[in-house]
N, C-alpha and C positions, 0 to 999 in steps of 0.2 A: 224237320228239326235241322237247323243250319248250324254248323260248327264254324267258329272263326278260322281264318287261314292259319293252318298249322299242318302237322303231319297227317291230320285226319280231315283235311279239306275235302269238301264234297263236290268240288268242281275244278276243271282244268281247261287249258286252252293251248292249242299247238298249231303250227303251220306245216303243210305238206305240199309236195309237188304232185303232178298228175300221175306219177308212178307209185305214189304212196310212201316215198321217203320223207321222214320227218326232219325238217330243217331247224325249227325253233320250237321250244315248248317251255311251259312254266314248270315250277318245281314239283307239281303234283301229277303231271301227265303220265310219267312212267309207272307210278304206283297204281293209278286208276286204270290204265291200260292193262296192267298185269292182273288186277282184280277182275276186270271185265273178261279177260282172256282165260280165267281159271288157272292162272299161274301163280306160284308163290313169290316169284321175283320178277322184276321188270324184264322184258325181252332184251337180249343182248344187242340185237340190231334195231336201228331206229326206223322201222317201217310199220305201216298199218298191218294189223292181223288180217288174214285172208277174208274172214267173215265181215270185216268192216270196209274192205276195198270198194265194194259196189256203191258206197255213199258218194264217192268221187264222180262216178258217171251220173248219178242222180243230181248232184250239185251242178254239173255242167249243163244238164238238161233244164234244170230249174232256172239257171242263170239266163237262158235264152227265152224262156216262157214267163217265168215269175221271179224276177231277180231278188225280190224282197223276201221270198219264202225259202227257208232253209231245207235242205235235204235232211232226213232224219232216219236214224237206226236206233231201235230199242233192243237192249239185251238184258235178259233176266237170268241170274244164276244164284248160287248159294251166297254170293257176296252182296246181293241186292239187285237193284234195278239201275241200269245205266242208259242214259239218253245221250246220243251223239247227234250234234247238229253241224252240218257242213255248209259253208258259203264259199263260192268262187270269188277270188279277189281280183280286182282290176289293177292293171299297171298304172302307177302314178306318174312315172317318167319313162321316157323312151328306152333307156338302157336297163330298166327294171325287169325283174323276172316276170314271165307270163306263165299261166297255168298253175297258179298257186291257190291253195285252199286254206281257210281257217276252219278248224274243227273244235267245237267245245264239247266237254263231257260234263254231265251232271249225274251225280251218284246219290241214290237213296239206299240207306242200309236196310237189310231185311227187317221186317216188322218185329220179329222176335228179339233181335239185337237191340232195337230201339226200346222195346218194352223192358228188356232186362236192364239196360243202362238206366232208364228212368226209375225203375223199381229200386235199383241199388242206390241211386241218388236220394231216394225217399226213405232209405233205412231198412228196407226189407232184407231178411236173411236169404241165403241162397235157396233154401227149400221154399220159402214164401214166394220168391221170384218165380220158381218153377211152377208152383201152384197157380200163381197169377197169370203166367204166360199160357198155360194149358186152359185156364178158365176163359181168358180173353180170346183164345182160338176156338171157343165154343164147346169145350168138353164139359160133360156133366161131372158131378162130384164122384160118382162111381168110376167113370172113365179116367179121371185124374188119379184116383186111388190106384187103379190098375197100372196106369202108365208110370207112376212113381213108386209102386210097390208099397203102398201104405193103406191103412184102413180108411173107409169113407168117413168115419167119425173124426179121424185125424185131419182129413181134408177140410171138413166143416170147421174144425178148430183153427186151422191155418187161415181160412177165409175170414173168419171172425176177427182174427188178429190183424189181417191185412186191412180190412175195412176200418177197424178201429185206428190203426196206425196212420192211415191215409185220410181218415175222416170222410169216408164215402159210404154209401148205403146200397149200391147196386153195381152190376157189371158195367152198365153204361157210364155211371159216374166214375168208376175205376178207369175205364178206357179213356175218358176225357181227361182225367188227371194225369195219365201216363203218356198219352200220345200227343 
């Protein structure tokens, strides 16, 4: 699910030197780095987080052996999946900087957040969305009832209303409609 460029952009691009100092970035880099770093706010310093720094060594090595292949680091946390790709840049003119890298970030929100947003857009109530997410994560009606502290018959009623509202007839159809 791709969001247009806005506060919720799911990609970013920035330039860094071999020490990990960030020299240039787009408007989304700080936010995505903060999310990937499990921080509520962007870092105060403009440097790569420690866990991402090894991507520069890998990019240097790839530049010598397979220049068209990016070095990659994947990070998964509560904010979703982040894929970092680094390319070593070549100097264009003699007095230009050397040892520079371009790093892209691609972010995928956690599946529960994607499902919840899609369910909300389709008019499901908060309780129906919770039932829907539990159901699409593989929970039985009894397990959903226990998780949400409601009777199994109430879960069945919610599922009927969800299916009717979204005009679907199975979990597979529901997943296809929401993902």
